[in-house]
C-alpha positions as CSV (number, residue, x, y, z in Angstrom):
1,M,-4.5,10.9,-6.5
2,D,-6.6,11.4,-9.9
3,S,-3.6,10.1,-11.7
4,I,-3.4,7.0,-9.8
5,I,-7.0,6.5,-10.1
6,K,-6.5,6.9,-13.8
7,E,-3.6,4.6,-13.9
8,I,-5.9,1.9,-12.3
9,E,-8.4,2.3,-14.4
10,K,-6.2,2.0,-17.6
11,G,-5.0,-1.3,-16.0
12,R,-1.5,0.1,-15.9
13,S,-0.9,0.7,-12.1
14,R,2.4,0.1,-10.4
15,D,3.5,-1.5,-7.1
16,G,3.9,2.2,-5.3
17,D,0.6,3.1,-6.5
18,S,-1.6,1.6,-3.8
19,S,1.4,2.7,-1.0
20,S,1.2,6.5,-2.8
21,L,-2.6,6.4,-2.6
22,I,-2.5,5.2,1.0
23,R,-0.1,7.9,1.9
24,I,-2.4,10.4,0.6
25,L,-5.5,9.1,2.2
26,N,-3.8,9.3,5.6
27,K,-3.4,13.0,5.0
28,H,-6.7,13.5,3.3
29,P,-8.9,10.7,4.9
30,S,-12.1,13.0,3.5
31,M,-11.1,11.4,0.2
32,I,-11.6,7.7,1.5
33,Y,-15.2,7.2,0.1
34,E,-14.6,8.9,-3.0
35,V,-11.7,6.6,-3.9
36,L,-13.8,3.7,-2.6
37,R,-16.5,4.6,-5.1
38,S,-14.0,5.1,-7.8
39,L,-12.3,1.6,-7.5
40,A,-15.6,0.3,-7.3
41,S,-16.9,1.8,-10.6
42,I,-13.4,0.4,-12.0
43,I,-14.2,-3.3,-11.0
44,A,-17.8,-2.5,-12.3
45,K,-16.5,-2.1,-16.0
46,G,-15.1,-5.7,-16.5
47,N,-11.6,-4.9,-17.9
48,S,-9.3,-7.8,-16.1
49,K,-6.2,-5.8,-15.5
50,S,-8.0,-2.8,-14.1
51,C,-10.1,-5.1,-12.0
52,I,-7.2,-7.1,-10.7
53,S,-5.6,-3.6,-9.8
54,A,-8.8,-2.2,-8.1
55,C,-9.2,-5.4,-6.0
56,V,-5.5,-5.2,-4.9
57,I,-5.6,-1.8,-3.6
58,L,-9.2,-2.1,-2.0
59,N,-7.9,-5.1,-0.1
60,K,-5.0,-2.8,1.1
61,M,-7.4,-0.2,1.9
62,A,-9.6,-2.8,3.9
63,D,-6.2,-3.5,5.9
64,K,-5.9,0.0,7.1
65,Y,-9.4,1.4,7.1
66,P,-11.5,-1.8,7.8
67,D,-14.6,0.4,9.1
68,K,-14.5,2.7,6.3
69,V,-14.4,-0.1,3.7
70,S,-17.1,-2.2,5.6
71,D,-19.6,1.0,5.4
72,S,-19.3,0.8,1.8
73,L,-19.4,-2.7,0.9
74,E,-23.2,-2.4,0.0
75,M,-22.4,0.4,-2.9
76,I,-19.3,-1.9,-4.0
77,I,-21.6,-4.7,-4.2
78,E,-24.2,-2.7,-6.3
79,F,-21.6,-1.8,-8.7
80,L,-20.6,-5.6,-8.8
81,K,-24.3,-6.3,-9.6
82,Y,-24.5,-4.5,-12.7
83,R,-20.6,-5.4,-13.5
84,K,-19.8,-5.7,-17.7
85,K,-19.5,-9.1,-18.7
86,R,-16.4,-10.0,-20.8
87,T,-16.7,-12.7,-23.4
């Protein structure tokens, strides 16, 4: 899972990464909040490619785990408030 998060952070995620991540979370649901926090952190850094990748995966997680993602919206919004601005 860490390698997938690192690829997302570098803006180099592939199509299969989100599916792989969902499979991992299906086996280890206790990791969902950790992944959500990591995705929110990536979004907050302001790198366009990384942000898009994180948002795509966040959207897929919301489809699969709507309650857990909605429980994390406040945390995600806090990260977005302090998002680095790119010029």
